[in-house]
Backbone bond lengths (Angstrom), bond angles and torsions (degrees), N, CA, C in turn:
res aa  C-N    CA-C-N  psi(-1)  N-CA   C-N-CA  omega(-1)  CA-C   N-CA-C  phi
1 M - - - 1.470 - - 1.525 108.31 -
2 Y 1.305 115.09 134.14 1.466 122.34 175.87 1.530 108.59 -96.00
3 T 1.322 115.91 155.56 1.461 120.13 178.18 1.525 110.02 -108.36
4 A 1.319 115.22 148.63 1.460 119.62 -177.04 1.518 111.10 -147.30
5 A 1.324 113.53 157.64 1.464 122.61 171.28 1.518 107.01 -132.99
6 I 1.321 116.28 149.53 1.467 121.92 178.38 1.520 107.43 -123.67
7 L 1.320 115.69 128.92 1.458 121.80 179.76 1.527 108.53 -126.24
8 T 1.317 116.61 118.42 1.458 121.54 -179.27 1.520 110.30 -103.45
9 M 1.333 115.56 133.25 1.455 122.40 176.43 1.526 108.90 -109.65
10 S 1.331 115.70 117.88 1.455 120.79 179.32 1.520 109.51 -164.49
11 D 1.320 115.97 118.08 1.458 119.44 175.40 1.524 110.71 -60.32
12 A 1.337 116.29 -43.49 1.466 120.85 -176.52 1.529 111.80 -65.78
13 C 1.315 117.61 -44.26 1.468 120.47 178.77 1.523 110.71 -67.10
14 Y 1.308 116.29 -41.69 1.463 120.69 -179.37 1.534 111.18 -61.95
15 A 1.338 116.03 -36.43 1.463 121.23 179.93 1.529 112.50 -83.21
16 G 1.333 117.47 -3.82 1.457 121.09 179.44 1.515 114.84 81.55
17 R 1.328 117.19 14.09 1.471 121.01 179.68 1.522 112.63 -87.48
18 R 1.332 116.69 -13.69 1.461 121.26 179.68 1.524 107.67 -148.71
19 E 1.309 115.48 146.97 1.458 120.55 177.67 1.524 109.89 -83.02
20 D 1.318 116.72 142.16 1.462 122.23 176.92 1.521 108.46 -79.16
21 G 1.313 116.15 103.23 1.459 120.16 178.21 1.516 113.10 -91.22
22 A 1.335 117.22 -15.48 1.460 120.88 -175.63 1.527 112.74 -74.04
23 T 1.320 117.01 -45.65 1.468 120.05 -174.88 1.527 112.39 -56.96
24 P 1.335 120.29 -48.77 1.471 118.88 179.82 1.530 113.13 -62.26
25 E 1.328 116.84 -38.58 1.466 120.17 -178.84 1.528 111.37 -68.49
26 V 1.331 116.36 -43.56 1.460 120.52 177.30 1.526 109.53 -64.11
27 G 1.328 116.50 -40.50 1.458 120.80 178.22 1.518 112.44 -59.04
28 K 1.319 117.58 -42.95 1.473 121.61 178.80 1.524 110.75 -61.83
29 L 1.332 116.11 -44.94 1.463 120.02 179.99 1.518 110.88 -63.25
30 L 1.323 116.71 -45.04 1.458 119.96 179.81 1.530 111.05 -61.53
31 L 1.313 116.63 -45.77 1.466 120.95 179.98 1.526 111.04 -59.19
32 S 1.325 116.76 -44.82 1.464 120.29 -178.66 1.530 112.18 -70.75
33 S 1.327 116.70 -11.93 1.468 121.53 -179.57 1.525 112.85 -106.22
34 G 1.320 117.24 11.59 1.460 120.25 175.13 1.515 115.59 92.90
35 F 1.324 117.26 20.49 1.459 121.69 177.74 1.520 109.94 -109.77
36 E 1.312 115.35 140.93 1.461 121.35 171.96 1.525 106.95 -100.47
37 V 1.330 116.66 116.05 1.462 120.80 178.32 1.521 107.06 -83.45
38 R 1.322 115.48 109.46 1.464 120.76 -175.10 1.525 113.43 -95.96
39 E 1.333 116.44 -16.02 1.459 118.27 -176.26 1.522 109.47 -156.45
40 T 1.323 115.18 142.26 1.464 121.48 172.52 1.523 108.06 -131.34
41 G 1.321 115.59 157.20 1.448 120.02 178.76 1.510 111.69 -153.70
42 L 1.308 115.34 161.75 1.454 122.57 -179.24 1.523 108.23 -137.04
43 L 1.322 115.97 126.18 1.462 120.96 -179.21 1.519 110.94 -132.31
44 P 1.325 117.26 156.05 1.463 119.77 169.79 1.536 108.52 -74.30
45 D 1.301 116.19 167.78 1.467 121.95 -179.94 1.525 109.82 -76.83
46 E 1.317 116.54 72.54 1.466 123.53 -179.98 1.518 108.38 -126.39
47 K 1.319 116.08 113.25 1.454 121.68 -172.61 1.526 113.03 -52.54
48 D 1.311 118.38 -49.43 1.465 120.71 -176.29 1.528 112.05 -62.22
49 L 1.326 116.98 -39.03 1.466 120.40 177.51 1.522 111.16 -65.36
50 I 1.334 115.58 -41.00 1.466 120.21 -179.68 1.521 110.37 -64.92
51 V 1.333 117.03 -46.33 1.466 120.46 179.02 1.521 109.88 -57.63
52 S 1.308 117.13 -47.55 1.461 121.89 -178.12 1.525 111.44 -60.35
53 E 1.319 116.63 -44.89 1.466 119.96 -178.10 1.533 111.29 -69.72
54 L 1.331 117.31 -38.75 1.466 119.52 177.48 1.534 110.45 -62.99
55 R 1.325 116.86 -40.99 1.480 120.61 176.84 1.528 110.28 -60.70
56 S 1.319 116.09 -44.49 1.455 121.20 -179.40 1.527 111.33 -62.94
57 L 1.314 117.10 -44.81 1.464 120.76 179.71 1.524 110.97 -64.57
58 A 1.327 117.01 -43.15 1.467 120.61 179.49 1.528 110.60 -64.04
59 A 1.317 117.03 -36.04 1.473 120.98 179.20 1.530 111.32 -63.91
60 K 1.322 116.63 -24.30 1.464 120.77 177.81 1.528 111.93 -80.08
61 G 1.326 116.48 -7.63 1.462 121.02 173.68 1.508 116.14 81.65
62 Y 1.318 118.38 21.50 1.466 119.10 177.02 1.527 109.83 -60.92
63 D 1.312 116.35 139.84 1.465 120.67 178.11 1.522 110.73 -65.42
64 L 1.332 116.28 -41.33 1.461 121.84 -176.05 1.519 109.50 -134.74
65 I 1.312 115.46 130.87 1.459 121.82 173.49 1.520 106.36 -118.01
66 V 1.312 115.62 116.17 1.461 122.03 -178.26 1.512 108.32 -104.24
67 T 1.325 116.05 126.76 1.457 119.66 173.47 1.517 108.56 -106.99
68 T 1.320 115.93 147.29 1.459 120.70 174.27 1.524 107.93 -125.87
69 G 1.314 115.65 140.26 1.453 121.15 177.15 1.515 113.63 87.86
70 G 1.325 114.17 163.05 1.453 121.08 175.76 1.509 115.59 76.63
71 T 1.342 117.28 21.07 1.468 120.17 -176.84 1.532 113.61 -109.07
72 G 1.319 116.61 5.30 1.463 120.16 -176.42 1.519 113.64 -90.71
73 F 1.307 115.58 -155.41 1.467 122.59 -174.56 1.522 113.57 -96.52
74 S 1.312 117.85 -8.88 1.453 120.54 -178.86 1.527 110.36 -57.97
75 E 1.299 116.10 148.90 1.454 120.91 178.68 1.527 112.05 -57.96
76 R 1.329 116.80 -29.95 1.472 121.14 -178.58 1.529 112.76 -88.23
77 D 1.322 118.30 -5.47 1.464 121.64 178.14 1.525 109.41 -77.52
78 V 1.331 116.45 97.93 1.467 120.99 -172.87 1.536 113.24 -125.87
79 T 1.321 117.70 13.16 1.463 119.20 -177.70 1.527 113.08 -60.16
80 P 1.345 120.04 -45.70 1.473 118.18 178.29 1.533 112.62 -61.76
81 E 1.312 117.09 -38.40 1.471 120.02 179.11 1.526 110.99 -65.74
82 A 1.325 116.18 -40.01 1.464 120.17 177.39 1.525 110.45 -65.00
83 T 1.307 116.88 -40.47 1.464 121.35 179.55 1.529 110.27 -65.15
84 L 1.315 117.01 -43.45 1.466 120.97 178.21 1.530 111.74 -65.07
85 A 1.322 116.93 -32.34 1.463 121.35 -178.51 1.533 112.07 -63.39
86 L 1.320 117.64 -17.75 1.459 120.68 177.76 1.523 111.48 -66.98
87 G 1.330 115.92 -27.61 1.454 119.87 -179.48 1.515 114.05 84.42
88 G 1.303 117.80 21.38 1.460 120.98 179.65 1.517 112.53 -76.48
89 R 1.321 114.77 -176.38 1.466 121.44 178.77 1.522 109.37 -90.46
90 N 1.310 116.38 126.91 1.458 122.48 -178.32 1.533 110.74 -71.22
91 V 1.340 116.09 141.25 1.458 123.15 175.91 1.534 106.67 -124.32
92 P 1.335 117.94 75.08 1.461 120.81 -171.18 1.521 114.94 -63.68
93 G 1.327 118.12 -28.03 1.460 120.17 -177.71 1.513 113.81 -61.81
94 V 1.327 117.31 -31.14 1.463 120.53 -179.55 1.522 110.13 -66.61
95 A 1.331 116.67 -49.83 1.468 119.86 179.13 1.529 111.22 -64.85
96 E 1.322 116.63 -37.84 1.468 120.03 177.65 1.519 110.93 -62.41
97 A 1.329 117.11 -42.57 1.466 120.97 179.55 1.522 111.26 -65.02
98 M 1.323 116.58 -39.94 1.464 119.18 178.75 1.519 110.48 -62.98
99 R 1.325 117.04 -49.19 1.470 119.84 -179.04 1.523 111.61 -63.83
100 S 1.323 117.24 -41.94 1.462 121.28 -178.90 1.525 111.42 -62.89
101 N 1.322 116.76 -47.95 1.466 119.93 179.88 1.516 111.68 -69.02
102 S 1.312 117.34 -38.62 1.456 121.21 179.91 1.529 111.65 -66.65
103 A 1.316 116.42 -30.16 1.470 120.72 179.77 1.523 111.83 -62.97
104 K 1.316 117.73 -19.29 1.462 121.41 176.54 1.533 110.76 -69.14
105 F 1.344 116.49 -19.92 1.456 121.85 -178.18 1.528 112.80 -105.80
106 T 1.342 116.17 -31.90 1.464 119.77 -178.70 1.522 110.76 -152.58
107 P 1.328 117.35 135.85 1.460 119.05 176.83 1.527 112.52 -68.48
108 R 1.318 117.10 -14.97 1.468 120.54 178.69 1.530 112.64 -72.23
109 A 1.313 117.08 -8.95 1.465 120.54 179.31 1.525 111.08 -55.88
110 M 1.317 116.00 -33.99 1.469 119.77 -178.26 1.526 112.39 -66.29
111 L 1.316 117.21 -13.70 1.463 120.83 -178.37 1.528 112.91 -86.46
112 S 1.321 117.32 -9.34 1.463 119.81 178.59 1.521 109.60 -73.61
113 R 1.327 115.85 132.05 1.458 120.85 -179.66 1.529 111.26 -104.32
114 G 1.320 116.79 12.11 1.453 121.19 -177.60 1.518 112.70 -57.72
115 I 1.336 115.23 148.90 1.455 121.93 179.80 1.521 109.58 -131.26
116 C 1.322 115.57 176.32 1.457 122.54 174.69 1.523 107.06 -137.91
117 V 1.332 116.07 133.01 1.459 121.12 178.28 1.526 110.32 -136.25
118 I 1.322 114.23 159.28 1.461 121.75 168.88 1.514 105.79 -102.92
119 F 1.311 116.32 124.46 1.466 121.35 177.19 1.511 107.55 -129.90
120 G 1.316 116.55 113.47 1.455 120.24 -173.78 1.513 109.01 65.13
121 K 1.315 116.70 -124.72 1.467 122.16 177.81 1.523 111.89 -105.92
122 S 1.342 116.20 17.48 1.462 121.16 -179.01 1.527 110.98 -114.02
123 V 1.318 115.06 145.57 1.460 121.83 169.46 1.526 106.16 -99.42
124 I 1.322 115.95 127.95 1.464 121.34 178.60 1.518 107.28 -113.53
125 I 1.316 116.30 126.79 1.460 121.37 -178.93 1.525 109.30 -127.12
126 N 1.334 116.21 131.57 1.469 122.48 178.57 1.521 109.73 -94.74
127 L 1.315 116.49 125.64 1.461 122.57 176.17 1.524 109.48 -112.49
128 P 1.332 116.75 159.91 1.470 119.52 174.71 1.531 110.54 -64.22
129 G 1.321 116.82 176.58 1.458 121.21 -178.72 1.513 114.82 -86.99
130 S 1.310 117.79 -24.65 1.461 121.67 -179.12 1.527 110.32 -67.55
131 P 1.338 118.12 129.17 1.466 119.43 178.13 1.531 112.72 -54.44
132 K 1.328 116.83 -43.46 1.466 121.02 179.64 1.520 110.72 -61.83
133 A 1.321 116.95 -47.02 1.464 120.99 -179.64 1.527 111.26 -65.63
134 C 1.320 117.28 -37.24 1.474 120.72 177.85 1.521 110.71 -57.82
135 V 1.319 115.82 -52.13 1.460 120.89 -177.02 1.523 110.49 -64.24
136 E 1.333 117.20 -45.35 1.467 119.76 178.67 1.522 110.80 -58.56
137 N 1.321 116.54 -52.39 1.462 120.53 -175.80 1.521 111.85 -62.25
138 L 1.312 117.55 -45.56 1.453 120.11 -178.68 1.528 111.10 -66.43
139 S 1.330 116.78 -37.09 1.470 119.48 -179.22 1.529 111.75 -63.71
140 F 1.317 118.16 -28.40 1.465 121.58 179.33 1.525 111.83 -67.30
141 V 1.317 117.93 -30.12 1.469 120.85 -169.04 1.525 114.58 -119.35
142 L 1.300 118.49 -5.80 1.469 120.88 -171.09 1.525 113.38 -63.53
143 E 1.307 118.23 -46.26 1.474 119.77 -178.39 1.531 111.61 -64.51
144 P 1.342 119.89 -47.77 1.472 117.99 175.90 1.529 112.55 -62.29
145 L 1.325 117.14 -33.46 1.466 120.02 178.50 1.531 111.64 -61.32
146 K 1.323 117.02 -33.56 1.464 120.07 178.26 1.530 110.52 -58.86
147 H 1.314 115.80 -41.23 1.471 119.44 178.07 1.528 110.20 -63.63
148 G 1.325 116.46 -42.56 1.457 120.31 177.38 1.515 111.87 -61.99
149 I 1.321 116.65 -41.51 1.468 121.13 177.78 1.524 110.41 -63.24
150 D 1.324 116.33 -42.40 1.468 119.87 177.80 1.526 110.79 -60.36
151 A 1.320 116.79 -42.37 1.470 120.57 178.06 1.527 110.64 -64.39
152 L 1.322 116.17 -41.36 1.461 120.81 179.46 1.533 111.24 -63.56
153 K 1.317 116.15 -38.12 1.461 121.58 179.51 1.535 112.21 -77.98
154 G 1.329 116.34 -13.24 1.459 120.28 -179.15 1.509 114.02 83.45
155 T 1.345 117.49 13.57 1.461 120.06 -179.44 1.520 112.33 -87.87
156 V 1.327 116.98 -11.44 1.454 121.70 172.03 1.528 105.92 -134.00
157 T 1.304 115.54 131.44 1.468 118.90 -177.39 1.515 112.54 -118.31
158 E 1.311 116.75 -14.89 1.461 120.18 -178.69 1.523 109.03 -111.21
159 C 1.314 116.64 114.28 1.457 120.76 -177.12 1.526 112.74 -102.80
160 A 1.325 117.59 -9.56 1.461 120.41 -179.13 1.519 109.33 -73.88
161 R 1.305 115.01 148.38 1.475 119.06 178.27 1.505 110.03 -103.74
């Protein structure tokens, strides 16, 4: 069993003006894929708060930290910048795969600025805010990510086929 945390960034959800539909949907997908979601959170689109919470979650040793929201073009969409501010190792192929596969469903996929990094022993992946887009994007990369997590944890050492 893998461990996971989900962190949603949304000014509207944080203020109670909209319900967070992404976290439950992402949680269902993770559970059905062998992940135990041990923690969820909701923050406004504030870079410093996001950085602090991502550091805290990574310090707890979660295998996967999934963020939802804050990946668009809005001035307040700062999730990728907050994720990069951690100083982790970039995993560009994950974000590229999400955008490429998502583009088969919508041309707006190219507008997602989400990234994926390794920070400590955690993989952090940024998903869009839409529940539908979250599930689609994560489903494209979840199985290969398990192999990456295993390598990060040291439980698999041979990656050649």
